[in-house]
Each structure stands twice: as C-alpha cells, then as structure tokens.
N, C-alpha and C positions, 0 to 999 in steps of 0.2 A: 503494500498500499503506499512506499515510499513515493509512487510517483502520481498519486492520487491529486486530482486538481478540484474536484467538485465535490461535495459532500452535502447532499440535499435530503433531509429528514423531517422536514417540515408536514406537521398534520399527522404523526405518528403518535400522539398522545404520550411521549415521552417525559417522564415524571422525575423530577429531582432537580439537582444542581448541574451546571454546566462542567463537566470533567475536565479537569486540567491537562488530561492526557491527549486530548485532541489537539494539543500544540505541539504533539510529536509529527503531525502532520504538516511539515515543513513545506510541500509545494501546492498546498491547497490554496486555491484563488478564491473559491465562493464556499460558504459555510450557510447554509439555510437550516435554522431551527425554528421556523415560524409555527405559530399556531400548535407550539406543544406546553405542556404544563410543567415550564422550567421557572425555579426561584433562585433566590440567594444572589450571591455576587458572581460576577463574570471572573473568571480567574486571570490573574495578571499574567500567567504564562502564555495567554494568548498573545500576548504583545511580542512574542518571539517569531510568530507566523509571517515572515516579511513578506510572502506573497500573497496574504490576504488583502482582497480589494473589495470584497461583498460580505457583509454580515448581516444577516436578515433574523431578527429576534421577537418581531413584535406577533402578537401581542402576548408580553411576558411580565411577569414581576421580579425580573433580573434588576439588579442596582450595580453601581459603581463600574461604569465603562471605563476600563483601562484606558489612559491618554494615548499609550504606545499604540493600541489599538484605533483608537476614535481617530487619530490623525492621519491613517493609512486608509480606512474603508469607508465606503460607501453606507448608509444604515437606514 
C-alpha cells in the first residue's frame, strides 16, 4: 500500500477517532472520511502526509486541525 494515492472511506459508518497510522500512507493525495461517525482530534501525525492535497471530513465532530495539514490541503 506504499503507492496508494486515494483512500475513500466516506459513508462507511466508521466510528471512533481518526487513526494516526494513516500517516504511514505517505503517497496519499486524497483522504475521504466524509459522512463517517468520527470524533476526537485529528492526529498531528497527519501533518507528515506531505503529498496530501484533499482532506474531506464533513460532517464530523473532529477538532483541532493540525496547522501542518491545513496549510497544504483543500478541505
């Protein structure tokens, strides 16, 4: 999965917090977690995802978007 570019899990009723292990997907450009049941804070480790350009999280109750992620992605 080291070459995975797009991960679209939106609408899959995923519950809980966003796992920090997603940051291991270093080639990911699109991460779609919209319409899941996520909560908590966004892991700062996602800031290591230097190729990430699109992050879709709405509508969620997640908090604390890491600045390293916000400066790089469309949301």
